[in-house]
N, C-alpha and C positions, 0 to 999 in steps of 0.2 A: 852788478848787472848793468849793461849798457842801456842807453836811452832807446836804441833801436830794438833791443830785446824786450825792454819794458813795453813799448808800444805793440810789438808783435804778440806778446804773451797776454795782453789784456785787451780783449775786444771792446771794452767800454769806450775806446776811442773811435769805434765805428759809429755811424750815425744811428743805427738801430742795434743796440746791444741785445744779446740774448742772455737769458738767465735759466739756471737749472733749479728745479724745486723737487726735493726728495721727500716722500711721505711714508712713514711707517704705517703698516696696516693694523697694528693693534690699536683698538679704540678709534678706528677709521672715521666714524661719524663725527668725532670731536676733532681729530687731527686734520681732516680735510678742510676744516674751517680756517686754518692758517693760510691755505692757498687762496681762499676767498679774500682774506685781508691783503695778501701779497698782490693779488691781481686788481685790487682797488687802486693801486698806485703804479703798477707796471702792467701794461696791456698783456692780456692772456696770450696774444699772438707772439709775444716775445719770450714766453716761458715754456720750457720743455719740462714735463712732469714725469717723475719716475717713482714707482711704488717699490717698496722693499717689505719683507715680512715683518721686521720689527726694528727697533731703534739700533740694536747692536750691528745691524748690517749697513747702516748709513755711512759711517766714516770711509769705508773702502770705496763705495760708489762715489761719494763726494770727491775723494782724491782722484779717481779715474776721470770723472767729469771735469774737474778743474784742470787736470793734465791735458785734456783734449784740446785746450786752447779755444774752444767754442764759446765759453761763457764768461761774462763780466763778473759774475758771482754765482755761488751755489748756496741755496738755503736748504736746510734739513729740518723736518718737523716730526716730533714724536711726543707721546705721552707715556712716561714710564711711571707706573704706579706700584705701590706697595701691596703685593698680593698676600701679605701675611708672613713673608720671609724677608730677611735683610738683603737678598740678592739685588733688589732694585737699586740700592745705593751704588753697588759696584757697576751695574749696567749703566746707570746715568753718568757716573764719573768717567767710565771708559768711552762712552759716546762723546761727551763734551771734549775730553782730551783728544780723541781721534779726529773730531771735526777741526779742532784748533790745529792739530798737526797737519792735517790735509791742506789747510790754508797756508800755514807757514812753509810747508815743503814745496808747494806749487806756486806761491805768490799770488794766488787768486783768492779773493775773500770767500770764506766758507762760514756761513751764518747759522747759528743754532736757534731753532724755535722748539727746542726740546725742553719739556717741563717735567719735573718730578714733584708732584704735590705731596705734602706730608699726610694729608687726609683726603682721600678720594673714595667715594662709594658710588656704585652705579645706580644712582637715584636720579629722578627727573631734575631735582634741584642742582645737584653737582654737575650733571651733564649740561644743563643750561649755562651755569656759571663758567665752566671750562670751555664750552663752545664759544661763548662770547669772548672769553679771554684769548683764545687762539686766533680769532679774527684780528684782535688788537695786536697780538704778537706777530702775526703775518704782516700787518701794515708796518710795524716797527722794523722787521727784517727788510722789507722793500725800501723803507726810508734809509736804512743803513747801507744797503747795496747802492742806491742812487748817490748817497753822500760820498761814499768811498770812491765811486766812479768819477764824480765831479772833482774831488780832491786829487785823485791820481791824474786826471786830465790837466788840472792846473799845474801840478808838479812837472808833468812831462812838457807842458808848454813853456815853463820857466827854465827848463834845463837846456 
């Protein structure tokens, strides 16, 4: 990849980078908290938000958004829980693999805020714990997006 292509493909070099944030609608009240954490570090005006039905739909949209050339990074948030069958393990693995592939195929960072707790019950206690945890994970995704942007800018400047 040439330096010119690198700069063109990664809008983090623009003064005001844009970010995409994908949210799965399953357990929306908890998953939405990740966006709260993300926008604590990256202004909401720089974040385009996209909703999808569930976690399984995130990788394809992440790939499409990353390929658009509009975003410095794409973050995707979901809560994949064990509903009493083993299927959640397959879904979680497919989602993480798909998100990683979207980033590798496009050269745009695709960050996962997708969690698969071993023990989750829809109780006030668990909802509070996971809601707080998603705020933290959203902040961590924003930190990663910003750090990757800075590192890539330094790399491009040195090239």
